[in-house]
C-alpha positions in Angstrom: 37.1 74.9 -55.0 34.9 72.3 -53.3 36.5 68.9 -53.7 34.5 65.8 -54.8 32.4 63.9 -52.3 35.0 61.1 -52.3 37.6 63.4 -50.9 35.7 65.4 -48.3 33.6 64.7 -45.2 31.7 68.0 -45.0 28.3 66.9 -46.3 25.6 66.5 -43.7 22.6 64.2 -43.8 19.1 65.3 -43.3 17.1 64.0 -40.3 15.2 61.0 -41.4 12.0 61.6 -39.5 8.7 60.9 -41.1 7.1 63.4 -43.5 3.4 64.4 -43.5 1.4 61.8 -45.4 -1.4 62.8 -47.8 -5.0 61.9 -47.0 -5.7 58.3 -47.6 -2.0 57.2 -47.7 -2.5 54.8 -44.8 -5.3 53.1 -46.8 -3.1 52.8 -49.8 -0.3 51.4 -47.7 -2.6 48.9 -46.1 -3.9 47.8 -49.5 -0.6 47.5 -51.2 1.8 46.6 -48.4 1.8 42.9 -49.3 3.2 43.6 -52.8 6.1 45.8 -51.6 8.3 42.8 -50.8 10.3 42.0 -54.0 9.1 38.4 -54.3 5.4 39.2 -53.7 5.7 42.1 -56.1 7.1 39.9 -58.8 4.3 37.3 -58.4 1.6 40.0 -58.3 3.0 41.7 -61.4 3.2 38.4 -63.3 -0.4 37.5 -62.4 -1.7 41.0 -63.4 0.2 40.8 -66.7 -1.1 37.4 -67.6 -4.7 38.2 -66.6 -4.8 41.5 -68.5 -3.1 40.1 -71.6 -5.6 37.2 -71.7 -8.5 39.5 -71.3 -7.1 41.7 -74.1 -6.6 38.8 -76.5 -10.2 37.6 -75.8 -11.7 41.0 -76.3 -9.7 41.5 -79.6 -11.1 38.3 -81.0 -14.7 38.5 -79.7 -15.0 42.2 -80.7 -14.5 41.1 -84.3 -16.5 37.9 -85.0 -15.2 37.7 -88.6 -11.7 37.0 -87.1 -12.9 34.1 -84.9 -11.6 31.2 -87.1 -9.9 28.3 -85.5 -6.4 29.4 -86.5 -7.0 32.9 -85.4 -8.2 31.8 -82.0 -5.2 29.6 -81.6 -2.9 32.6 -82.4 -4.8 34.8 -80.0 -4.5 32.2 -77.2 -0.8 32.0 -77.7 -0.3 35.8 -77.9 -0.5 36.4 -74.1 2.1 33.7 -73.4 4.5 35.2 -76.0 4.0 38.7 -74.7 4.7 37.4 -71.1 7.9 35.8 -72.3 8.9 39.0 -74.1 8.2 41.1 -70.9 10.4 38.7 -68.8 13.2 38.8 -71.4 13.2 42.6 -71.5 13.5 42.9 -67.7 11.4 45.1 -65.5 11.9 48.8 -64.9 10.1 48.6 -61.6 12.9 46.5 -60.1 15.1 49.6 -60.1 15.0 52.2 -57.4 13.3 54.9 -59.5 10.6 53.1 -61.4 8.3 55.4 -63.4 5.0 54.8 -65.2 6.8 56.1 -68.3 9.5 53.4 -68.1 7.1 50.5 -67.4 4.7 51.6 -70.2 7.5 51.7 -72.7 8.5 48.2 -71.7 5.0 46.9 -72.1 4.7 48.5 -75.6 8.1 47.0 -76.6 7.1 43.5 -75.4 3.7 43.6 -77.0 5.2 44.8 -80.2 7.6 41.9 -80.2 4.7 39.5 -79.6 2.8 41.1 -82.5 5.7 40.6 -84.9 6.0 36.9 -83.9 2.2 36.5 -84.3 2.4 37.7 -87.9 5.3 35.3 -88.6 3.3 32.4 -87.0 0.2 33.3 -89.0 2.1 33.0 -92.2 3.2 29.5 -91.2 -0.2 28.1 -90.0 -2.2 30.0 -92.6 -4.3 32.2 -90.4 -6.8 34.5 -92.1 -6.4 38.3 -91.8 -3.2 38.1 -89.8 -2.4 41.8 -90.0 -5.9 42.9 -88.8 -5.9 40.3 -86.0 -2.4 41.3 -84.9 -3.2 45.0 -84.9 -6.2 44.3 -82.7 -4.2 42.2 -80.4 -1.5 44.8 -80.1 -3.9 47.7 -79.4 -6.0 45.8 -76.9 -2.9 44.5 -75.1 -1.2 47.8 -74.9 -4.3 49.5 -73.4 -5.2 46.7 -71.0 -1.7 45.7 -69.8 -0.3 49.3 -70.0 -3.1 50.7 -67.8 -2.9 47.8 -65.4 0.9 48.2 -65.0 0.5 52.0 -64.6 -2.0 51.5 -61.8 0.1 48.8 -60.1 3.3 50.9 -60.3 1.5 54.0 -59.0 0.0 52.1 -56.0 3.3 50.5 -55.2 5.1 53.9 -55.4 2.6 55.5 -53.0 3.1 52.6 -50.7 6.9 52.6 -50.5 6.9 56.4 -50.1 5.3 56.0 -46.7 8.0 55.7 -44.0 6.5 52.5 -42.6 6.7 50.6 -45.8 10.0 52.0 -47.1 12.8 49.4 -47.0 15.0 49.7 -43.8 18.5 50.3 -45.2 22.0 50.2 -43.6 24.8 52.3 -45.0 28.2 50.8 -44.7 30.6 53.7 -44.7 30.1 56.8 -42.6 32.2 59.2 -44.7 31.1 61.9 -47.1 29.8 59.4 -49.7 27.8 57.5 -47.1 26.3 60.8 -45.9 25.5 61.8 -49.4 23.7 58.5 -49.9 21.6 59.2 -46.8 20.9 62.8 -48.0 19.7 61.7 -51.4 17.4 58.8 -50.3 16.0 61.0 -47.5 15.2 63.8 -49.9 13.5 61.4 -52.4 10.9 59.0 -50.8 10.2 57.5 -54.2 13.4 55.4 -53.8 11.5 53.5 -51.2 14.5 53.3 -48.8 14.6 54.4 -45.2 18.1 54.7 -43.7 18.3 53.2 -40.2 22.0 53.4 -39.4 25.7 53.6 -40.4 28.3 50.9 -40.1 31.9 52.1 -40.0 34.8 51.0 -37.8 36.4 54.4 -38.1 33.8 57.1 -38.8 35.2 60.5 -39.6 35.2 62.7 -36.5 34.6 66.0 -38.3 30.9 65.7 -38.4 30.4 62.8 -36.0 28.2 64.6 -33.6 25.9 66.0 -36.3 25.8 62.6 -38.0 25.0 60.6 -34.9 22.2 63.1 -34.0 20.5 62.2 -37.3 21.5 58.6 -37.8 23.4 56.3 -35.4 26.7 54.5 -36.1 25.9 51.0 -35.1 29.4 49.6 -35.2 31.8 48.4 -37.8 31.2 46.2 -40.9 32.0 43.2 -38.8 28.8 44.0 -36.8 26.7 43.8 -39.9 24.7 40.7 -38.9 23.9 42.1 -35.4 22.9 45.4 -37.0 20.5 43.7 -39.5 18.8 41.8 -36.6 18.7 45.0 -34.5 17.2 47.3 -37.2 15.3 44.8 -39.3 17.2 46.0 -42.4 16.4 44.5 -45.7 18.9 46.3 -47.8 22.6 47.3 -47.3 24.4 50.0 -49.4 28.1 49.8 -49.4 29.6 53.3 -49.6 33.3 53.9 -49.1 34.7 52.5 -45.9 38.1 52.3 -44.3 37.8 48.5 -43.9 39.7 46.2 -46.4 37.7 44.8 -49.2 37.9 41.2 -47.8 35.9 42.4 -44.8 33.2 43.9 -47.1 33.1 40.7 -49.2 32.4 38.8 -46.0 29.6 41.3 -45.2 28.1 40.7 -48.6 28.0 36.9 -47.9 26.3 37.6 -44.5 23.6 39.7 -46.3 23.0 37.0 -48.9 22.5 34.4 -46.1 20.1 36.7 -44.3 18.1 37.6 -47.5 19.3 41.2 -47.5 19.7 42.9 -50.8 23.1 44.6 -51.4 23.9 47.7 -53.5 27.3 49.5 -53.7 28.6 52.8 -54.7 31.5 52.0 -57.2 34.9 53.6 -57.0 35.3 56.5 -59.5 31.5 56.8 -59.5 31.9 60.4 -61.0 33.1 58.8 -64.3 30.7 55.9 -64.6 27.6 56.2 -66.8 24.9 54.0 -68.2 27.2 53.4 -71.2 29.6 51.4 -69.0 29.9 47.7 -70.0 30.7 44.8 -67.7 33.2 42.3 -69.1 35.2 39.5 -67.4 38.9 38.6 -67.5 38.6 35.0 -66.2 36.7 35.4 -63.0 37.7 39.1 -62.6 35.0 41.6 -63.6 36.1 44.5 -65.7 34.0 47.7 -66.1 34.8 49.5 -69.3 33.9 53.2 -69.5 32.4 54.9 -72.6 32.3 58.6 -72.0 30.0 61.0 -73.7 31.5 62.7 -76.7 29.8 66.1 -77.3 31.5 66.3 -80.7 30.1 63.0 -81.9 27.6 62.4 -84.8 24.9 61.7 -82.2 25.2 65.2 -80.8 25.1 66.5 -84.4 21.8 64.8 -84.8 20.6 66.2 -81.5 21.4 69.7 -82.5 19.8 69.3 -86.0 16.6 68.0 -84.4 16.8 70.8 -81.8 17.0 73.5 -84.5 14.3 72.0 -86.7 11.9 71.5 -83.7 12.6 75.1 -82.6 11.8 76.5 -86.0 8.6 74.5 -86.1 7.8 75.6 -82.6 8.3 79.3 -83.5 6.0 79.0 -86.5 3.3 77.1 -84.5 3.4 79.5 -81.5 3.7 82.7 -83.5 0.1 83.9 -82.7 0.6 83.0 -79.0 3.9 84.8 -78.9 2.5 87.9 -80.5 -0.4 87.9 -78.0 2.0 87.5 -75.1 4.3 90.3 -76.4 1.3 92.6 -76.6 0.3 91.6 -73.1 3.7 92.4 -71.7 3.8 95.8 -73.4 0.3 96.7 -72.0 1.1 95.4 -68.5 4.0 97.8 -67.9 6.3 100.2 -69.8 9.3 98.7 -71.5 10.3 96.2 -74.2 8.5 92.9 -74.7 11.7 90.9 -74.6 14.2 90.6 -71.7 17.8 90.0 -72.7 20.5 88.7 -70.4 24.1 87.7 -71.0 24.7 84.0 -70.3 27.5 81.5 -70.8 27.0 78.5 -73.1 29.0 75.8 -74.7 32.8 76.2 -74.6 32.4 79.3 -72.5 30.9 81.4 -75.3 28.6 84.1 -74.2 25.2 84.9 -75.8 22.1 86.9 -75.1 19.4 84.7 -73.6 15.8 85.8 -74.5 12.7 85.8 -72.3 9.5 87.6 -72.2 9.8 90.4 -69.7 7.9 89.6 -66.5 9.0 92.5 -64.3 8.7 96.3 -64.1 11.8 98.1 -65.3 14.0 98.9 -62.2 14.1 102.6 -61.1 17.4 102.0 -59.2 20.3 99.5 -59.4 19.1 96.0 -58.2 20.8 94.8 -55.0 20.9 91.1 -54.4 23.2 89.0 -52.3 23.2 85.4 -53.4 22.9 83.0 -50.4 26.0 80.7 -50.0 25.6 77.4 -51.8 22.6 78.6 -53.8 22.1 79.1 -57.5 20.6 82.4 -58.6 17.1 82.7 -60.1 13.5 83.4 -59.3 12.9 86.7 -57.5 16.2 88.4 -56.7 15.8 91.3 -54.3 12.6 93.3 -54.4 9.7 91.6 -56.1 9.1 93.6 -59.3 6.9 91.0 -61.1 3.9 92.3 -62.9 0.6 90.6 -62.6 0.8 89.3 -66.1 4.5 88.4 -65.5 3.5 86.2 -62.6 1.2 84.2 -64.8 3.9 83.9 -67.5 6.3 82.5 -64.9 3.7 80.1 -63.5 3.0 78.7 -67.0 6.7 78.9 -68.1 5.6 80.8 -71.2 8.2 83.5 -70.4 10.8 81.0 -71.7 9.1 80.7 -75.1 11.5 83.2 -76.9 14.4 80.8 -76.1 13.3 78.9 -79.1 15.0 81.7 -81.0 18.2 80.9 -79.1 17.8 77.2 -80.0 17.2 78.0 -83.7 20.3 80.2 -83.7 22.3 77.3 -82.4 23.2 79.0 -79.1 21.1 76.6 -77.0 19.5 73.2 -77.1 16.0 72.1 -76.0 17.5 70.0 -73.2 20.7 70.7 -71.3 22.1 72.4 -68.3 20.6 75.9 -67.7 23.0 78.6 -68.7 24.3 81.0 -66.1 25.4 84.7 -66.0 29.2 85.3 -66.5 29.8 86.7 -63.0 28.2 83.6 -61.4 30.1 81.3 -63.7 33.3 82.8 -62.6 32.3 82.4 -58.9 31.0 78.8 -59.1 33.9 77.6 -61.2 36.1 78.3 -58.2 33.7 77.0 -55.5 31.9 74.0 -57.0 33.6 70.8 -58.0 33.3 70.1 -61.8 31.1 73.1 -62.4 32.8 73.8 -65.7 31.9 70.4 -67.1 28.5 71.8 -68.1 30.1 73.9 -70.7 31.1 70.8 -72.8 27.5 70.8 -74.1 25.0 73.4 -75.2 22.8 74.9 -72.5 19.1 73.9 -72.5 15.7 75.4 -72.1 15.0 72.6 -69.6 17.1 69.9 -68.0 17.4 67.0 -65.6 18.0 69.3 -62.7 14.9 71.4 -63.5 12.5 68.4 -63.7 14.0 67.2 -60.4 12.8 70.3 -58.6 16.0 72.3 -58.7 14.6 75.6 -60.1 15.1 79.1 -58.7 17.4 79.6 -55.7 18.2 76.0 -54.9 21.4 74.1 -54.1 24.1 74.8 -56.8 26.0 71.7 -55.7 22.9 69.5 -56.3 22.3 71.2 -59.7 25.9 70.5 -60.8 25.6 66.9 -59.7 22.4 66.3 -61.8 23.6 68.3 -64.8 26.8 66.3 -64.9 24.7 63.1 -64.6 22.8 64.2 -67.6 25.9 64.9 -69.6 27.5 61.5 -68.7 24.3 59.6 -69.5 23.1 61.6 -72.5 20.9 59.9 -75.1 18.1 61.0 -77.4 15.8 58.8 -75.3 16.8 60.7 -72.1 16.1 64.0 -73.9 12.6 62.7 -74.9 12.0 61.7 -71.3 13.0 65.1 -69.9 10.9 66.9 -72.5 7.9 64.7 -71.6 8.4 65.2 -67.9 8.8 68.9 -68.4 5.4 69.2 -70.0 3.8 67.0 -67.3 5.5 69.1 -64.6 4.2 72.4 -66.1 0.7 71.0 -66.4 0.8 69.7 -62.8 2.2 73.0 -61.5 -0.5 75.0 -63.3 -3.2 72.7 -62.0 -1.9 72.9 -58.4 -1.9 76.7 -58.5 -5.4 76.8 -60.0 -6.7 74.6 -57.2 -4.8 76.7 -54.6 -6.5 79.9 -55.9 -9.9 78.2 -55.9 -9.4 77.2 -52.2 -8.3 80.8 -51.3 -11.4 82.3 -53.0 -13.7 79.9 -51.1 
């Protein structure tokens, strides 16, 4: 069995060379480079919010002259200020490493809704006329104006930080397996906006030292932090696990604070920490309390009830489409419309997963040797996909019959993808905490899938993201994954359509 990252030093970082930039990325970087810095970004965001909310309030009043009384105008003038205060009180999703348009839009809607409630309360006190109608207009105009402005701003900033030149130079303190994993993750995902520039470790592990130094240099120990910051121009430091005593790392944090370098750290026992963890204090001592996910809780009971109801509704709504697809499968090649395959679900129980058949029936036993470290999936062995089956896979419509699995209670809409029994037995002995996925129901889609881990991709990475989903599960996270799944399918179909058009030309 592969041990956890904190107990091994086998992981290898990827080279951190620049990746090809899309056309126009240099122009975007030049136009937005000045707002990449945290302070400049905060000022720009505040000014954009205030401007757009003021324009929205003005448009809401002047678009309806009958609402233009003195009291209403006073309320409309105060509305942007109240909304700005609500936005500041709610915090900003964009200050986190993985800011998304979905997150920032949700915060804008929440803040504007709070301002709307306060406006109705103020109107009842000052005696404004038509307070509900005015408030609805203010809410609608503000959500549209401020929401679109924030979406554009976040999109521009994301494109800017994804370029290697504007990504934040980052030092990794700790050249063990956890430090290497940090480098691997931020190198794989440019949207973090971080560019690793070197390790700091007084005693780097020798096992992979040559490979590590070829990709990223070890610039000294934690005591050399100040010199390394000056040498690399680093603006962020990530404290992974190091052999140095904590007092040395605390001194390093003080150095970073004095030099204006942001500090992040990977906590001990990170495999058990989730978004539910709460920070308390015993005197001056911080205390992190863990609140693990309970798959037997009433919250999961609600999730499963919603899943089954949504699946039944989906089966009814898509019945004509499913019938047309089934007919298309039967006409495209001999064989049944549905493909059944044994999979392992919650608590290790096996069930028959359903899909529309996308391949010709095999004329001989299928031979397929799974590459080491990969999950199965996609085309295994000889490509037997029918032309209609290719289209079904491109649009993910071959997964539609799994709504039956959800309605039966065998699966969920969102969760780790179920695997075949023979691979479950293999991965359980090779991959650390693989069996944790069987604490919850398998899903049609999941966090790993929307993160690009479909088909024959790293099984270790899948397990890491699937376990992240289980630790941090919430109905909100499920809704986010479902939304991103739909967007990913639409984007994928659009990309393939454009690719075909280019080939035809």
